[in-house]
N, CA, C, O and the ligand as a Tripos MOL2 file, in Angstrom:
@<TRIPOS>MOLECULE
protein
  277   275    70     0     0
PROTEIN
NO_CHARGES

@<TRIPOS>ATOM
      1 N         111.0280  126.0710   65.7050 N.3       1 MET1
      2 CA        111.2310  124.6440   65.4430 C.3       1 MET1
      3 C         110.2690  124.1800   64.3410 C.2       1 MET1
      4 O         109.0700  124.4450   64.4260 O.2       1 MET1
      5 N         110.7600  123.5100   63.3380 N.am      2 ASP2
      6 CA        109.8620  123.0700   62.2690 C.3       2 ASP2
      7 C         109.1820  121.7490   62.6350 C.2       2 ASP2
      8 O         109.4700  121.1170   63.6520 O.2       2 ASP2
      9 N         108.2810  121.3790   61.7590 N.am      3 LYS3
     10 CA        107.4300  120.2140   61.9740 C.3       3 LYS3
     11 C         108.2480  118.9220   62.1620 C.2       3 LYS3
     12 O         107.9550  118.1050   63.0360 O.2       3 LYS3
     13 N         109.2580  118.7650   61.3360 N.am      4 LEU4
     14 CA        110.0760  117.5570   61.3840 C.3       4 LEU4
     15 C         110.8790  117.4950   62.6790 C.2       4 LEU4
     16 O         110.9330  116.4600   63.3440 O.2       4 LEU4
     17 N         111.4980  118.6150   63.0220 N.am      5 GLU5
     18 CA        112.2530  118.6850   64.2610 C.3       5 GLU5
     19 C         111.3730  118.3440   65.4640 C.2       5 GLU5
     20 O         111.7710  117.6090   66.3680 O.2       5 GLU5
     21 N         110.1720  118.9000   65.4410 N.am      6 TYR6
     22 CA        109.2250  118.6570   66.5200 C.3       6 TYR6
     23 C         108.8470  117.1820   66.5790 C.2       6 TYR6
     24 O         108.7740  116.5920   67.6570 O.2       6 TYR6
     25 N         108.6090  116.5960   65.4130 N.am      7 ALA7
     26 CA        108.2340  115.1830   65.3410 C.3       7 ALA7
     27 C         109.3520  114.3050   65.8980 C.2       7 ALA7
     28 O         109.0940  113.3520   66.6340 O.2       7 ALA7
     29 N         110.5880  114.6300   65.5440 N.am      8 ILE8
     30 CA        111.7310  113.8510   66.0170 C.3       8 ILE8
     31 C         111.9050  114.0180   67.5230 C.2       8 ILE8
     32 O         112.2190  113.0580   68.2270 O.2       8 ILE8
     33 N         111.7000  115.2330   68.0110 N.am      9 ARG9
     34 CA        111.8280  115.4750   69.4440 C.3       9 ARG9
     35 C         110.8100  114.6460   70.2410 C.2       9 ARG9
     36 O         111.1240  114.0760   71.2860 O.2       9 ARG9
     37 N         109.5760  114.6000   69.7070 N.am     10 GLN10
     38 CA        108.5380  113.7910   70.3470 C.3      10 GLN10
     39 C         109.0030  112.3410   70.5030 C.2      10 GLN10
     40 O         108.8310  111.7230   71.5540 O.2      10 GLN10
     41 N         109.5920  111.8240   69.4340 N.am     11 ILE11
     42 CA        110.0520  110.4350   69.4370 C.3      11 ILE11
     43 C         111.2010  110.2490   70.4240 C.2      11 ILE11
     44 O         111.2070  109.3030   71.2120 O.2      11 ILE11
     45 N         112.1680  111.1560   70.3730 N.am     12 ARG12
     46 CA        113.3480  111.0470   71.2480 C.3      12 ARG12
     47 C         112.9840  111.0830   72.7310 C.2      12 ARG12
     48 O         113.6640  110.4900   73.5680 O.2      12 ARG12
     49 N         111.8950  111.7930   73.0370 N.am     13 ASN13
     50 CA        111.4910  111.9290   74.4390 C.3      13 ASN13
     51 C         110.5480  110.8290   74.9000 C.2      13 ASN13
     52 O         110.0740  110.8550   76.0350 O.2      13 ASN13
     53 N         110.2740  109.8750   74.0400 N.am     14 CYS14
     54 CA        109.3040  108.8340   74.3590 C.3      14 CYS14
     55 C         109.9920  107.6540   75.0430 C.2      14 CYS14
     56 O         110.9590  107.0980   74.5230 O.2      14 CYS14
     57 N         109.4800  107.2830   76.2150 N.am     15 ASP15
     58 CA        110.0430  106.1360   76.9410 C.3      15 ASP15
     59 C         109.4610  104.8160   76.4500 C.2      15 ASP15
     60 O         110.0580  103.7530   76.6240 O.2      15 ASP15
     61 N         108.2980  104.9020   75.8420 N.am     16 PHE16
     62 CA        107.5530  103.7110   75.4370 C.3      16 PHE16
     63 C         108.3140  102.9290   74.3640 C.2      16 PHE16
     64 O         108.3750  101.7000   74.3980 O.2      16 PHE16
     65 N         108.8900  103.6640   73.4130 N.am     17 CYS17
     66 CA        109.6170  103.0180   72.3070 C.3      17 CYS17
     67 C         111.1240  103.2640   72.4200 C.2      17 CYS17
     68 O         111.8720  102.9740   71.4860 O.2      17 CYS17
     69 N         111.5710  103.7980   73.5590 N.am     18 ASN18
     70 CA        112.9850  104.1070   73.7660 C.3      18 ASN18
     71 C         113.5540  105.0440   72.7090 C.2      18 ASN18
     72 O         114.7220  104.9320   72.3370 O.2      18 ASN18
     73 N         112.7350  105.9590   72.2310 N.am     19 GLY19
     74 CA        113.2170  106.9710   71.3090 C.3      19 GLY19
     75 C         113.3960  106.5110   69.8820 C.2      19 GLY19
     76 O         114.0350  107.2010   69.0880 O.2      19 GLY19
     77 N         112.8490  105.3630   69.5390 N.am     20 THR20
     78 CA        113.0030  104.8620   68.1700 C.3      20 THR20
     79 C         111.7950  105.1960   67.3040 C.2      20 THR20
     80 O         111.9180  105.2470   66.0800 O.2      20 THR20
     81 N         110.6370  105.4250   67.9040 N.am     21 GLY21
     82 CA        109.4360  105.7150   67.1340 C.3      21 GLY21
     83 C         108.6790  104.4760   66.6990 C.2      21 GLY21
     84 O         107.5620  104.5640   66.1890 O.2      21 GLY21
     85 N         109.2880  103.3340   66.9000 N.am     22 ASN22
     86 CA        108.6390  102.0880   66.5020 C.3      22 ASN22
     87 C         108.7870  101.0550   67.6110 C.2      22 ASN22
     88 O         109.7860  101.0400   68.3300 O.2      22 ASN22
     89 N         107.8030  100.2090   67.7400 N.am     23 LEU23
     90 CA        107.8050   99.1620   68.7480 C.3      23 LEU23
     91 C         108.0620   97.8260   68.0540 C.2      23 LEU23
     92 O         107.4080   97.4830   67.0690 O.2      23 LEU23
     93 N         109.0070   97.0980   68.5790 N.am     24 TYR24
     94 CA        109.3570   95.8100   67.9920 C.3      24 TYR24
     95 C         109.1580   94.7190   69.0220 C.2      24 TYR24
     96 O         109.4230   94.9220   70.2070 O.2      24 TYR24
     97 N         108.7050   93.5920   68.5890 N.am     25 TRP25
     98 CA        108.6390   92.4620   69.4990 C.3      25 TRP25
     99 C         108.7680   91.1630   68.7100 C.2      25 TRP25
    100 O         108.5290   91.1230   67.5030 O.2      25 TRP25
    101 N         109.1430   90.1250   69.4070 N.am     26 SER26
    102 CA        109.2040   88.8140   68.7810 C.3      26 SER26
    103 C         108.5280   87.8000   69.6850 C.2      26 SER26
    104 O         108.6880   87.8200   70.9050 O.2      26 SER26
    105 N         107.7810   86.9280   69.0650 N.am     27 VAL27
    106 CA        107.1200   85.8400   69.7740 C.3      27 VAL27
    107 C         107.5270   84.5670   69.0710 C.2      27 VAL27
    108 O         107.1080   84.3200   67.9410 O.2      27 VAL27
    109 N         108.3400   83.7510   69.7280 N.am     28 GLY28
    110 CA        108.8690   82.5660   69.0600 C.3      28 GLY28
    111 C         109.6520   82.9980   67.8360 C.2      28 GLY28
    112 O         110.6090   83.7660   67.9380 O.2      28 GLY28
    113 N         109.2390   82.4980   66.6730 N.am     29 GLU29
    114 CA        109.9430   82.8550   65.4430 C.3      29 GLU29
    115 C         109.3150   84.0610   64.7600 C.2      29 GLU29
    116 O         109.8460   84.5640   63.7700 O.2      29 GLU29
    117 N         108.1980   84.5210   65.2810 N.am     30 ASP30
    118 CA        107.5280   85.6710   64.6780 C.3      30 ASP30
    119 C         108.1600   86.9630   65.1630 C.2      30 ASP30
    120 O         108.4860   87.1230   66.3390 O.2      30 ASP30
    121 N         108.3200   87.8680   64.2290 N.am     31 PHE31
    122 CA        108.8700   89.1730   64.5490 C.3      31 PHE31
    123 C         107.9660   90.2090   63.9210 C.2      31 PHE31
    124 O         107.5820   90.0900   62.7570 O.2      31 PHE31
    125 N         107.6310   91.2180   64.6880 N.am     32 ASP32
    126 CA        106.7250   92.2250   64.1550 C.3      32 ASP32
    127 C         107.0840   93.5930   64.7050 C.2      32 ASP32
    128 O         107.8250   93.7080   65.6810 O.2      32 ASP32
    129 N         106.5530   94.6250   64.0710 N.am     33 SER33
    130 CA        106.7840   95.9700   64.5700 C.3      33 SER33
    131 C         105.5320   96.8030   64.3540 C.2      33 SER33
    132 O         104.7030   96.4940   63.4980 O.2      33 SER33
    133 N         105.4090   97.8490   65.1310 N.am     34 GLU34
    134 CA        104.2560   98.7380   65.0390 C.3      34 GLU34
    135 C         104.7300  100.1490   65.3390 C.2      34 GLU34
    136 O         105.6230  100.3640   66.1590 O.2      34 GLU34
    137 N         104.1130  101.1050   64.6590 N.am     35 VAL35
    138 CA        104.4860  102.5010   64.8870 C.3      35 VAL35
    139 C         104.0040  102.9160   66.2790 C.2      35 VAL35
    140 O         102.8680  102.6350   66.6630 O.2      35 VAL35
    141 N         104.8710  103.5780   67.0160 N.am     36 CYS36
    142 CA        104.5280  104.0580   68.3490 C.3      36 CYS36
    143 C         103.5720  105.2600   68.2590 C.2      36 CYS36
    144 O         103.6510  106.0340   67.3050 O.2      36 CYS36
    145 N         102.6780  105.4220   69.2320 N.am     37 PRO37
    146 CA        101.7720  106.5810   69.2270 C.3      37 PRO37
    147 C         102.4930  107.9280   69.1960 C.2      37 PRO37
    148 O         101.8870  108.9320   68.8190 O.2      37 PRO37
    149 N         103.7580  107.9780   69.5770 N.am     38 CYS38
    150 CA        104.5160  109.2350   69.5530 C.3      38 CYS38
    151 C         104.9410  109.6210   68.1370 C.2      38 CYS38
    152 O         105.5140  110.6910   67.9320 O.2      38 CYS38
    153 N         104.6650  108.7580   67.1650 N.am     39 ASN39
    154 CA        105.2520  108.8840   65.8300 C.3      39 ASN39
    155 C         104.1790  108.9180   64.7440 C.2      39 ASN39
    156 O         104.0600  107.9750   63.9620 O.2      39 ASN39
    157 N         103.3920  110.0070   64.6900 N.am     40 PRO40
    158 CA        102.2720  110.0700   63.7550 C.3      40 PRO40
    159 C         102.6980  110.0790   62.2850 C.2      40 PRO40
    160 O         101.8960  109.7560   61.4080 O.2      40 PRO40
    161 N         103.9420  110.4430   62.0120 N.am     41 TYR41
    162 CA        104.4200  110.4800   60.6290 C.3      41 TYR41
    163 C         105.0980  109.1750   60.2230 C.2      41 TYR41
    164 O         105.6250  109.0510   59.1170 O.2      41 TYR41
    165 N         105.0750  108.1970   61.1450 N.am     42 GLU42
    166 CA        105.6610  106.8810   60.8770 C.3      42 GLU42
    167 C         107.1250  106.9980   60.4520 C.2      42 GLU42
    168 O         107.5860  106.2700   59.5720 O.2      42 GLU42
    169 N         107.8390  107.9090   61.0790 N.am     43 LEU43
    170 CA        109.2390  108.1140   60.7290 C.3      43 LEU43
    171 C         110.0630  106.8920   61.0890 C.2      43 LEU43
    172 O         109.8540  106.2690   62.1290 O.2      43 LEU43
    173 N         110.9950  106.5600   60.2210 N.am     44 ILE44
    174 CA        112.0240  105.5900   60.5630 C.3      44 ILE44
    175 C         113.3360  106.3510   60.5730 C.2      44 ILE44
    176 O         113.7340  106.9460   59.5720 O.2      44 ILE44
    177 N         113.9990  106.3230   61.7150 N.am     45 LEU45
    178 CA        115.2000  107.1220   61.9060 C.3      45 LEU45
    179 C         116.4430  106.2520   61.8660 C.2      45 LEU45
    180 O         116.4660  105.1420   62.3980 O.2      45 LEU45
    181 N         117.4720  106.7770   61.2260 N.am     46 ASP46
    182 CA        118.7840  106.1500   61.2490 C.3      46 ASP46
    183 C         119.7210  107.2100   61.8060 C.2      46 ASP46
    184 O         120.1650  108.1020   61.0830 O.2      46 ASP46
    185 N         120.0190  107.1040   63.0980 N.am     47 GLY47
    186 CA        120.7000  108.2060   63.7550 C.3      47 GLY47
    187 C         119.7790  109.4080   63.7590 C.2      47 GLY47
    188 O         118.6440  109.3140   64.2260 O.2      47 GLY47
    189 N         120.2440  110.5330   63.2500 N.am     48 ASP48
    190 CA        119.4090  111.7300   63.1730 C.3      48 ASP48
    191 C         118.7680  111.8830   61.8040 C.2      48 ASP48
    192 O         118.0690  112.8610   61.5430 O.2      48 ASP48
    193 N         119.0060  110.9260   60.9430 N.am     49 GLU49
    194 CA        118.4930  111.0110   59.5800 C.3      49 GLU49
    195 C         117.1720  110.2760   59.4570 C.2      49 GLU49
    196 O         117.0150  109.1670   59.9690 O.2      49 GLU49
    197 N         116.2230  110.9020   58.7730 N.am     50 VAL50
    198 CA        114.9340  110.2640   58.5210 C.3      50 VAL50
    199 C         115.0460  109.4660   57.2270 C.2      50 VAL50
    200 O         115.2600  110.0400   56.1590 O.2      50 VAL50
    201 N         114.9030  108.1430   57.3180 N.am     51 ILE51
    202 CA        115.0160  107.3290   56.1070 C.3      51 ILE51
    203 C         113.6480  106.9450   55.5600 C.2      51 ILE51
    204 O         113.5490  106.3870   54.4670 O.2      51 ILE51
    205 N         112.5910  107.2420   56.3150 N.am     52 TRP52
    206 CA        111.2350  106.9810   55.8150 C.3      52 TRP52
    207 C         110.2650  107.8890   56.5450 C.2      52 TRP52
    208 O         110.4070  108.1170   57.7460 O.2      52 TRP52
    209 N         109.2720  108.4120   55.8210 N.am     53 ASP53
    210 CA        108.1070  108.9870   56.4830 C.3      53 ASP53
    211 C         106.8900  108.6590   55.6340 C.2      53 ASP53
    212 O         107.0330  108.2350   54.4870 O.2      53 ASP53
    213 N         105.7100  108.8460   56.1730 N.am     54 ASN54
    214 CA        104.5010  108.3920   55.4830 C.3      54 ASN54
    215 C         103.9400  109.4380   54.5240 C.2      54 ASN54
    216 O         102.8420  109.2630   53.9940 O.2      54 ASN54
    217 N         104.6770  110.5180   54.2960 N.am     55 GLY55
    218 CA        104.2490  111.5090   53.3140 C.3      55 GLY55
    219 C         103.4570  112.6590   53.9020 C.2      55 GLY55
    220 O         103.1970  113.6450   53.2120 O.2      55 GLY55
    221 N         103.0640  112.5520   55.1750 N.am     56 LEU56
    222 CA        102.2980  113.6310   55.7970 C.3      56 LEU56
    223 C         103.1650  114.8500   56.0670 C.2      56 LEU56
    224 O         102.6680  115.9740   56.1370 O.2      56 LEU56
    225 N         104.4420  114.6250   56.2150 N.am     57 LEU57
    226 CA        105.3830  115.7460   56.2280 C.3      57 LEU57
    227 C         105.6800  116.0280   54.7620 C.2      57 LEU57
    228 O         106.4710  115.3130   54.1470 O.2      57 LEU57
    229 N         105.0720  117.0360   54.2040 N.am     58 SER58
    230 CA        105.1450  117.2010   52.7500 C.3      58 SER58
    231 C         106.5500  117.5820   52.3070 C.2      58 SER58
    232 O         107.2870  118.2560   53.0270 O.2      58 SER58
    233 N         106.9010  117.1390   51.1170 N.am     59 GLU59
    234 CA        108.2490  117.3770   50.6050 C.3      59 GLU59
    235 C         108.6170  118.8520   50.4890 C.2      59 GLU59
    236 O         109.7150  119.2340   50.8950 O.2      59 GLU59
    237 N         107.7310  119.6990   49.9440 N.am     60 PRO60
    238 CA        108.0910  121.1230   49.8500 C.3      60 PRO60
    239 C         108.4970  121.7040   51.2030 C.2      60 PRO60
    240 O         109.4200  122.5140   51.2870 O.2      60 PRO60
    241 N         107.8100  121.2890   52.2460 N.am     61 GLN61
    242 CA        108.1510  121.7910   53.5810 C.3      61 GLN61
    243 C         109.5070  121.2780   54.0480 C.2      61 GLN61
    244 O         110.2730  122.0000   54.6870 O.2      61 GLN61
    245 N         109.7940  120.0120   53.7160 N.am     62 LEU62
    246 CA        111.1010  119.4660   54.0710 C.3      62 LEU62
    247 C         112.2100  120.2400   53.3660 C.2      62 LEU62
    248 O         113.2190  120.5910   53.9770 O.2      62 LEU62
    249 N         112.0150  120.5010   52.0790 N.am     63 LEU63
    250 CA        113.0140  121.2520   51.3180 C.3      63 LEU63
    251 C         113.1660  122.6530   51.8830 C.2      63 LEU63
    252 O         114.2810  123.1540   52.0300 O.2      63 LEU63
    253 N         112.0340  123.2910   52.2030 N.am     64 ALA64
    254 CA        112.0770  124.6370   52.7550 C.3      64 ALA64
    255 C         112.8570  124.6630   54.0570 C.2      64 ALA64
    256 O         113.6260  125.5910   54.3070 O.2      64 ALA64
    257 N         112.6600  123.6370   54.8950 N.am     65 SER65
    258 CA        113.3500  123.6290   56.1870 C.3      65 SER65
    259 C         114.8560  123.3840   56.0030 C.2      65 SER65
    260 O         115.6640  123.8810   56.7880 O.2      65 SER65
    261 N         115.2330  122.6180   54.9650 N.am     66 MET66
    262 CA        116.6480  122.4230   54.6930 C.3      66 MET66
    263 C         117.2890  123.7200   54.2640 C.2      66 MET66
    264 O         118.3840  124.0590   54.7130 O.2      66 MET66
    265 N         116.6000  124.4580   53.3820 N.am     67 GLU67
    266 CA        117.1260  125.7300   52.9010 C.3      67 GLU67
    267 C         117.2710  126.7310   54.0460 C.2      67 GLU67
    268 O         118.2040  127.5330   54.0700 O.2      67 GLU67
    269 N         116.3320  126.6720   54.9960 N.am     68 ALA68
    270 CA        116.3620  127.5980   56.1230 C.3      68 ALA68
    271 C         117.5850  127.3570   56.9930 C.2      68 ALA68
    272 O         118.0700  128.2720   57.6590 O.2      68 ALA68
    273 N         118.0880  126.1160   56.9870 N.am     69 ASN69
    274 CA        119.2800  125.8230   57.7930 C.3      69 ASN69
    275 C         120.4970  126.2760   57.0350 C.2      69 ASN69
    276 O         121.6180  126.1290   57.5220 O.2      69 ASN69
    277 ZN        107.2750  106.2970   71.2300 Zn       70 ZN70
@<TRIPOS>BOND
     1     1     2 1
     2     2     3 1
     3     3     4 2
     4     3     5 am
     5     5     6 1
     6     6     7 1
     7     7     8 2
     8     7     9 am
     9     9    10 1
    10    10    11 1
    11    11    12 2
    12    11    13 am
    13    13    14 1
    14    14    15 1
    15    15    16 2
    16    15    17 am
    17    17    18 1
    18    18    19 1
    19    19    20 2
    20    19    21 am
    21    21    22 1
    22    22    23 1
    23    23    24 2
    24    23    25 am
    25    25    26 1
    26    26    27 1
    27    27    28 2
    28    27    29 am
    29    29    30 1
    30    30    31 1
    31    31    32 2
    32    31    33 am
    33    33    34 1
    34    34    35 1
    35    35    36 2
    36    35    37 am
    37    37    38 1
    38    38    39 1
    39    39    40 2
    40    39    41 am
    41    41    42 1
    42    42    43 1
    43    43    44 2
    44    43    45 am
    45    45    46 1
    46    46    47 1
    47    47    48 2
    48    47    49 am
    49    49    50 1
    50    50    51 1
    51    51    52 2
    52    51    53 am
    53    53    54 1
    54    54    55 1
    55    55    56 2
    56    55    57 am
    57    57    58 1
    58    58    59 1
    59    59    60 2
    60    59    61 am
    61    61    62 1
    62    62    63 1
    63    63    64 2
    64    63    65 am
    65    65    66 1
    66    66    67 1
    67    67    68 2
    68    67    69 am
    69    69    70 1
    70    70    71 1
    71    71    72 2
    72    71    73 am
    73    73    74 1
    74    74    75 1
    75    75    76 2
    76    75    77 am
    77    77    78 1
    78    78    79 1
    79    79    80 2
    80    79    81 am
    81    81    82 1
    82    82    83 1
    83    83    84 2
    84    83    85 am
    85    85    86 1
    86    86    87 1
    87    87    88 2
    88    87    89 am
    89    89    90 1
    90    90    91 1
    91    91    92 2
    92    91    93 am
    93    93    94 1
    94    94    95 1
    95    95    96 2
    96    95    97 am
    97    97    98 1
    98    98    99 1
    99    99   100 2
   100    99   101 am
   101   101   102 1
   102   102   103 1
   103   103   104 2
   104   103   105 am
   105   105   106 1
   106   106   107 1
   107   107   108 2
   108   107   109 am
   109   109   110 1
   110   110   111 1
   111   111   112 2
   112   111   113 am
   113   113   114 1
   114   114   115 1
   115   115   116 2
   116   115   117 am
   117   117   118 1
   118   118   119 1
   119   119   120 2
   120   119   121 am
   121   121   122 1
   122   122   123 1
   123   123   124 2
   124   123   125 am
   125   125   126 1
   126   126   127 1
   127   127   128 2
   128   127   129 am
   129   129   130 1
   130   130   131 1
   131   131   132 2
   132   131   133 am
   133   133   134 1
   134   134   135 1
   135   135   136 2
   136   135   137 am
   137   137   138 1
   138   138   139 1
   139   139   140 2
   140   139   141 am
   141   141   142 1
   142   142   143 1
   143   143   144 2
   144   143   145 am
   145   145   146 1
   146   146   147 1
   147   147   148 2
   148   147   149 am
   149   149   150 1
   150   150   151 1
   151   151   152 2
   152   151   153 am
   153   153   154 1
   154   154   155 1
   155   155   156 2
   156   155   157 am
   157   157   158 1
   158   158   159 1
   159   159   160 2
   160   159   161 am
   161   161   162 1
   162   162   163 1
   163   163   164 2
   164   163   165 am
   165   165   166 1
   166   166   167 1
   167   167   168 2
   168   167   169 am
   169   169   170 1
   170   170   171 1
   171   171   172 2
   172   171   173 am
   173   173   174 1
   174   174   175 1
   175   175   176 2
   176   175   177 am
   177   177   178 1
   178   178   179 1
   179   179   180 2
   180   179   181 am
   181   181   182 1
   182   182   183 1
   183   183   184 2
   184   183   185 am
   185   185   186 1
   186   186   187 1
   187   187   188 2
   188   187   189 am
   189   189   190 1
   190   190   191 1
   191   191   192 2
   192   191   193 am
   193   193   194 1
   194   194   195 1
   195   195   196 2
   196   195   197 am
   197   197   198 1
   198   198   199 1
   199   199   200 2
   200   199   201 am
   201   201   202 1
   202   202   203 1
   203   203   204 2
   204   203   205 am
   205   205   206 1
   206   206   207 1
   207   207   208 2
   208   207   209 am
   209   209   210 1
   210   210   211 1
   211   211   212 2
   212   211   213 am
   213   213   214 1
   214   214   215 1
   215   215   216 2
   216   215   217 am
   217   217   218 1
   218   218   219 1
   219   219   220 2
   220   219   221 am
   221   221   222 1
   222   222   223 1
   223   223   224 2
   224   223   225 am
   225   225   226 1
   226   226   227 1
   227   227   228 2
   228   227   229 am
   229   229   230 1
   230   230   231 1
   231   231   232 2
   232   231   233 am
   233   233   234 1
   234   234   235 1
   235   235   236 2
   236   235   237 am
   237   237   238 1
   238   238   239 1
   239   239   240 2
   240   239   241 am
   241   241   242 1
   242   242   243 1
   243   243   244 2
   244   243   245 am
   245   245   246 1
   246   246   247 1
   247   247   248 2
   248   247   249 am
   249   249   250 1
   250   250   251 1
   251   251   252 2
   252   251   253 am
   253   253   254 1
   254   254   255 1
   255   255   256 2
   256   255   257 am
   257   257   258 1
   258   258   259 1
   259   259   260 2
   260   259   261 am
   261   261   262 1
   262   262   263 1
   263   263   264 2
   264   263   265 am
   265   265   266 1
   266   266   267 1
   267   267   268 2
   268   267   269 am
   269   269   270 1
   270   270   271 1
   271   271   272 2
   272   271   273 am
   273   273   274 1
   274   274   275 1
   275   275   276 2
@<TRIPOS>SUBSTRUCTURE
     1 MET1         2 RESIDUE 1 A MET
     2 ASP2         6 RESIDUE 1 A ASP
     3 LYS3        10 RESIDUE 1 A LYS
     4 LEU4        14 RESIDUE 1 A LEU
     5 GLU5        18 RESIDUE 1 A GLU
     6 TYR6        22 RESIDUE 1 A TYR
     7 ALA7        26 RESIDUE 1 A ALA
     8 ILE8        30 RESIDUE 1 A ILE
     9 ARG9        34 RESIDUE 1 A ARG
    10 GLN10       38 RESIDUE 1 A GLN
    11 ILE11       42 RESIDUE 1 A ILE
    12 ARG12       46 RESIDUE 1 A ARG
    13 ASN13       50 RESIDUE 1 A ASN
    14 CYS14       54 RESIDUE 1 A CYS
    15 ASP15       58 RESIDUE 1 A ASP
    16 PHE16       62 RESIDUE 1 A PHE
    17 CYS17       66 RESIDUE 1 A CYS
    18 ASN18       70 RESIDUE 1 A ASN
    19 GLY19       74 RESIDUE 1 A GLY
    20 THR20       78 RESIDUE 1 A THR
    21 GLY21       82 RESIDUE 1 A GLY
    22 ASN22       86 RESIDUE 1 A ASN
    23 LEU23       90 RESIDUE 1 A LEU
    24 TYR24       94 RESIDUE 1 A TYR
    25 TRP25       98 RESIDUE 1 A TRP
    26 SER26      102 RESIDUE 1 A SER
    27 VAL27      106 RESIDUE 1 A VAL
    28 GLY28      110 RESIDUE 1 A GLY
    29 GLU29      114 RESIDUE 1 A GLU
    30 ASP30      118 RESIDUE 1 A ASP
    31 PHE31      122 RESIDUE 1 A PHE
    32 ASP32      126 RESIDUE 1 A ASP
    33 SER33      130 RESIDUE 1 A SER
    34 GLU34      134 RESIDUE 1 A GLU
    35 VAL35      138 RESIDUE 1 A VAL
    36 CYS36      142 RESIDUE 1 A CYS
    37 PRO37      146 RESIDUE 1 A PRO
    38 CYS38      150 RESIDUE 1 A CYS
    39 ASN39      154 RESIDUE 1 A ASN
    40 PRO40      158 RESIDUE 1 A PRO
    41 TYR41      162 RESIDUE 1 A TYR
    42 GLU42      166 RESIDUE 1 A GLU
    43 LEU43      170 RESIDUE 1 A LEU
    44 ILE44      174 RESIDUE 1 A ILE
    45 LEU45      178 RESIDUE 1 A LEU
    46 ASP46      182 RESIDUE 1 A ASP
    47 GLY47      186 RESIDUE 1 A GLY
    48 ASP48      190 RESIDUE 1 A ASP
    49 GLU49      194 RESIDUE 1 A GLU
    50 VAL50      198 RESIDUE 1 A VAL
    51 ILE51      202 RESIDUE 1 A ILE
    52 TRP52      206 RESIDUE 1 A TRP
    53 ASP53      210 RESIDUE 1 A ASP
    54 ASN54      214 RESIDUE 1 A ASN
    55 GLY55      218 RESIDUE 1 A GLY
    56 LEU56      222 RESIDUE 1 A LEU
    57 LEU57      226 RESIDUE 1 A LEU
    58 SER58      230 RESIDUE 1 A SER
    59 GLU59      234 RESIDUE 1 A GLU
    60 PRO60      238 RESIDUE 1 A PRO
    61 GLN61      242 RESIDUE 1 A GLN
    62 LEU62      246 RESIDUE 1 A LEU
    63 LEU63      250 RESIDUE 1 A LEU
    64 ALA64      254 RESIDUE 1 A ALA
    65 SER65      258 RESIDUE 1 A SER
    66 MET66      262 RESIDUE 1 A MET
    67 GLU67      266 RESIDUE 1 A GLU
    68 ALA68      270 RESIDUE 1 A ALA
    69 ASN69      274 RESIDUE 1 A ASN
    70 ZN70       277 GROUP 0 **** ****
């Protein structure tokens, strides 16, 4: 299992953020979000697709893992 897969699995198995990797809340008209502790790479997921990460998952490794599939 590669780093990204592992990171996504951690998020999916998290009850705290319901598998989203991010915590959202609203107070009155204020809306805010915070990265969940299960999500060290600050991934934002759209379905199974990663639409954002904080760069700690380096690009060469991402490309390598795509080629491996
Ligand atoms: Zn979480």
